[in-house]
Backbone as ProteinMPNN parsed JSONL, in Angstrom:
{"seq_chain_A": "MGEIPWPLDLTPDPVEVARVFHIPLAWLADPTHRQVRTWPAPDHPEVRAVIFYDRFDRELLWGVSAHITLNFLATLSRT", "coords_chain_A": {"N_chain_A": [[0.824, -1.161, -0.022], [0.46, 2.283, -0.766], [1.254, 5.689, 0.088], [0.074, 8.995, -0.146], [1.024, 12.229, 0.4], [-1.174, 14.88, 1.397], [-2.465, 18.103, 0.995], [-1.33, 17.551, -2.46], [0.814, 19.009, -4.693], [0.299, 18.879, -7.879], [1.951, 18.969, -11.036], [1.376, 19.046, -14.252], [3.201, 17.728, -17.264], [3.986, 19.802, -19.812], [4.913, 18.709, -22.266], [3.655, 16.252, -22.35], [1.001, 16.511, -21.79], [-1.802, 18.22, -22.86], [-3.847, 19.64, -21.787], [-5.658, 19.884, -18.658], [-8.575, 18.451, -17.284], [-11.648, 17.758, -15.666], [-13.704, 15.11, -14.737], [-16.541, 13.791, -13.168], [-16.189, 10.94, -11.152], [-18.293, 9.201, -10.55], [-19.772, 9.517, -12.86], [-17.959, 8.73, -14.798], [-17.931, 5.986, -14.136], [-20.457, 4.853, -14.854], [-21.626, 2.669, -17.188], [-23.213, 3.492, -19.37], [-22.186, 5.715, -20.258], [-20.087, 5.289, -21.968], [-18.576, 3.389, -24.855], [-17.424, 0.868, -26.909], [-15.569, 1.255, -29.884], [-14.658, 0.374, -33.283], [-11.523, 1.2, -34.312], [-8.993, 2.532, -36.38], [-10.638, 2.525, -38.553], [-12.711, 0.282, -40.127], [-11.558, -0.815, -42.398], [-8.82, -0.317, -42.159], [-5.425, -1.454, -41.834], [-4.657, -1.738, -39.206], [-6.864, -2.378, -37.339], [-8.456, -2.002, -34.33], [-10.122, -2.491, -31.164], [-11.33, 0.293, -29.326], [-11.975, 2.207, -26.465], [-14.242, 4.75, -26.013], [-15.542, 7.413, -24.383], [-18.679, 9.233, -23.784], [-18.915, 12.7, -24.542], [-18.074, 15.19, -22.021], [-18.945, 17.948, -20.611], [-17.869, 19.166, -22.962], [-15.457, 17.744, -23.193], [-13.602, 15.062, -24.354], [-12.924, 11.736, -23.593], [-10.801, 9.124, -24.305], [-9.467, 6.184, -25.938], [-6.235, 4.993, -24.663], [-6.292, 6.532, -22.343], [-8.871, 6.31, -21.509], [-9.026, 3.51, -21.108], [-7.144, 3.268, -18.965], [-8.38, 4.77, -17.07], [-10.8, 3.071, -16.668], [-9.583, 0.828, -15.819], [-8.669, 1.913, -13.317], [-11.047, 2.526, -12.042], [-11.943, -0.117, -11.703], [-10.164, -0.971, -9.796], [-10.761, 0.621, -7.595], [-13.409, -0.371, -7.02], [-12.989, -2.931, -6.011], [-12.056, -2.333, -3.504]], "CA_chain_A": [[-0.066, 0.065, -0.047], [1.274, 3.52, -0.749], [0.646, 6.809, 0.706], [0.32, 10.259, -1.034], [0.648, 13.383, 1.21], [-2.215, 15.715, 0.823], [-2.608, 18.115, -0.608], [-0.074, 17.285, -3.279], [0.815, 20.007, -5.837], [0.708, 18.231, -9.198], [2.339, 19.74, -12.186], [1.418, 18.362, -15.546], [4.405, 18.012, -18.021], [3.338, 20.175, -21.07], [5.069, 17.886, -23.415], [2.779, 15.084, -22.533], [-0.312, 16.838, -21.252], [-2.187, 19.501, -23.555], [-4.797, 20.404, -20.768], [-6.155, 19.024, -17.704], [-10.002, 18.628, -17.093], [-12.25, 16.954, -14.583], [-14.958, 14.403, -14.846], [-16.747, 13.104, -11.883], [-16.046, 9.443, -11.131], [-19.668, 8.481, -10.533], [-20.172, 9.622, -14.278], [-17.114, 7.632, -15.632], [-18.397, 4.524, -13.693], [-21.584, 4.583, -15.509], [-21.317, 2.158, -18.59], [-24.06, 3.992, -20.385], [-21.512, 6.921, -20.871], [-19.041, 4.684, -22.861], [-18.766, 2.586, -25.872], [-16.195, 0.325, -27.696], [-15.667, 1.421, -31.338], [-13.604, -0.083, -34.078], [-10.696, 2.202, -34.716], [-9.522, 3.836, -36.826], [-11.866, 2.293, -39.381], [-13.03, -1.211, -40.492], [-10.746, -1.181, -43.553], [-7.46, 0.058, -41.904], [-4.767, -2.586, -41.564], [-4.369, -2.034, -37.693], [-7.962, -2.063, -36.56], [-8.439, -2.346, -33.003], [-11.365, -2.005, -30.35], [-10.932, 1.425, -28.587], [-12.944, 2.823, -25.592], [-14.734, 6.09, -26.265], [-16.736, 8.054, -23.495], [-19.403, 10.405, -24.286], [-18.429, 14.025, -24.303], [-18.49, 15.527, -20.812], [-18.489, 19.264, -20.69], [-17.071, 19.366, -24.143], [-14.295, 17.079, -23.415], [-13.637, 13.571, -24.843], [-12.016, 10.79, -22.826], [-10.912, 7.896, -25.141], [-8.191, 5.447, -26.09], [-5.438, 4.615, -23.589], [-6.765, 7.207, -21.108], [-10.258, 5.725, -21.084], [-8.555, 2.344, -20.639], [-6.589, 3.428, -17.566], [-9.664, 5.048, -16.156], [-11.598, 1.835, -16.487], [-8.721, -0.082, -14.675], [-8.635, 2.514, -11.772], [-12.318, 2.44, -11.59], [-12.154, -1.454, -11.307], [-9.418, -1.052, -8.509], [-11.656, 1.225, -6.67], [-14.56, -1.284, -6.717], [-12.434, -4.012, -5.357], [-11.459, -1.936, -2.192]], "C_chain_A": [[0.904, 1.279, 0.016], [0.439, 4.575, -0.054], [1.116, 8.081, 0.015], [0.032, 11.236, -0.027], [-0.295, 14.316, 0.675], [-2.311, 16.971, 1.557], [-1.228, 18.109, -1.257], [-0.187, 18.271, -4.449], [1.278, 19.214, -6.99], [0.879, 19.262, -10.29], [2.438, 19.004, -13.533], [2.691, 18.71, -16.572], [3.707, 18.459, -19.358], [3.771, 19.438, -22.369], [4.145, 16.695, -23.603], [1.271, 15.531, -22.271], [-0.765, 18.353, -22.075], [-3.182, 20.428, -22.581], [-5.14, 19.412, -19.721], [-7.721, 19.374, -17.378], [-10.514, 17.672, -16.053], [-13.611, 16.279, -15.058], [-15.253, 13.571, -13.787], [-16.699, 11.433, -12.135], [-17.161, 8.671, -11.27], [-20.042, 8.584, -12.065], [-19.416, 8.544, -14.999], [-17.627, 6.154, -15.362], [-19.617, 4.176, -14.34], [-21.501, 4.008, -16.838], [-22.244, 2.714, -19.559], [-23.367, 5.338, -21.048], [-20.223, 6.509, -21.846], [-19.433, 3.612, -23.837], [-17.496, 1.957, -26.284], [-16.537, 0.583, -29.118], [-14.47, 0.831, -32.146], [-12.836, 1.12, -34.422], [-9.353, 2.027, -35.319], [-10.581, 3.638, -37.897], [-11.656, 0.721, -39.758], [-11.972, -1.611, -41.556], [-9.351, -0.762, -43.238], [-6.796, -1.225, -41.444], [-4.569, -2.847, -40.018], [-5.655, -1.833, -36.875], [-7.951, -2.648, -35.159], [-9.814, -1.837, -32.218], [-10.754, -0.873, -29.503], [-12.158, 1.846, -27.808], [-13.247, 4.286, -25.87], [-15.678, 6.54, -25.125], [-17.452, 9.03, -24.265], [-18.697, 11.653, -24.001], [-19.037, 14.453, -22.861], [-17.954, 16.941, -20.651], [-17.735, 19.602, -21.741], [-15.81, 18.566, -24.244], [-14.475, 15.608, -23.659], [-12.658, 12.844, -24.174], [-12.036, 9.715, -23.765], [-9.503, 7.214, -25.263], [-7.497, 4.979, -24.681], [-5.973, 5.3, -22.315], [-7.964, 6.701, -20.532], [-9.966, 4.274, -20.669], [-7.96, 2.305, -19.194], [-7.543, 3.956, -16.768], [-10.555, 3.869, -15.702], [-10.895, 0.906, -15.379], [-8.725, 0.674, -13.263], [-10.088, 2.42, -11.225], [-12.641, 0.886, -10.995], [-11.416, -1.657, -9.892], [-10.228, -0.521, -7.509], [-12.777, 0.319, -6.161], [-14.171, -2.503, -6.029], [-12.063, -3.592, -3.863], [-12.741, -1.758, -1.214]], "O_chain_A": [[1.931, 1.297, 0.695], [-0.731, 4.447, 0.306], [2.278, 8.258, -0.349], [-1.089, 11.22, 0.481], [-0.231, 14.563, -0.529], [-2.237, 16.906, 2.784], [-0.205, 18.552, -0.735], [-1.224, 18.325, -5.112], [2.46, 18.892, -7.118], [0.128, 20.224, -10.451], [3.47, 18.426, -13.873], [3.116, 19.863, -16.654], [2.966, 17.687, -19.967], [3.11, 19.524, -23.404], [3.877, 16.202, -24.699], [0.384, 14.753, -22.619], [-0.149, 19.405, -21.905], [-3.256, 21.656, -22.626], [-4.928, 18.212, -19.894], [-8.041, 20.553, -17.227], [-9.752, 16.81, -15.614], [-14.468, 16.9, -15.687], [-14.459, 12.708, -13.413], [-17.111, 10.848, -13.138], [-17.174, 7.639, -11.941], [-20.672, 7.623, -12.505], [-19.95, 7.648, -15.653], [-17.711, 5.297, -16.241], [-19.818, 2.961, -14.359], [-21.297, 4.82, -17.741], [-22.029, 2.36, -20.718], [-23.793, 5.916, -22.047], [-19.499, 7.351, -22.376], [-20.482, 2.984, -23.694], [-16.461, 2.553, -25.986], [-17.619, 0.218, -29.578], [-13.351, 0.83, -31.633], [-13.474, 2.09, -34.831], [-8.561, 1.323, -34.693], [-11.374, 4.553, -38.122], [-10.59, 0.111, -39.671], [-11.549, -2.767, -41.534], [-8.594, -0.874, -44.202], [-7.428, -2.031, -40.76], [-4.35, -3.981, -39.591], [-5.599, -1.194, -35.824], [-7.432, -3.742, -34.936], [-10.475, -0.89, -32.645], [-9.665, -1.098, -28.975], [-13.261, 1.863, -28.354], [-12.258, 5.015, -25.94], [-16.699, 5.862, -25.018], [-16.971, 9.598, -25.245], [-17.818, 11.598, -23.14], [-20.189, 14.179, -22.524], [-16.747, 17.165, -20.565], [-16.832, 20.404, -21.505], [-15.117, 18.656, -25.257], [-15.438, 15.003, -23.187], [-11.515, 13.301, -24.155], [-13.135, 9.286, -24.118], [-8.515, 7.697, -24.71], [-8.183, 4.641, -23.716], [-6.081, 4.634, -21.285], [-8.15, 6.629, -19.318], [-10.729, 3.814, -19.819], [-8.259, 1.432, -18.379], [-7.535, 3.542, -15.609], [-10.965, 3.738, -14.548], [-11.417, 0.398, -14.387], [-8.781, 0.045, -12.207], [-10.274, 2.245, -10.02], [-13.402, 0.68, -10.05], [-11.903, -2.343, -8.993], [-10.416, -1.214, -6.509], [-13.038, 0.277, -4.958], [-15.057, -3.127, -5.445], [-11.784, -4.481, -3.058], [-12.581, -1.427, -0.039]]}, "name": "protein", "num_of_chains": 1, "seq": "MGEIPWPLDLTPDPVEVARVFHIPLAWLADPTHRQVRTWPAPDHPEVRAVIFYDRFDRELLWGVSAHITLNFLATLSRT"}
């Protein structure tokens, strides 16, 4: 188990993060707000299933970030 001192001043790396936004965890946990789509297109040679959330306050969460979010939510539900 780890411990994070609070409050923790987080500073996003501008090379990796374009902007920071907030989406409530309860909204993210609701499966009606997400779907799996074929990406980038059915005829692309590297087709894969990608998670897309509905837009929340004009923000779109998808791809690896959505996958990490679902793993985080699953971890929370086990505790």
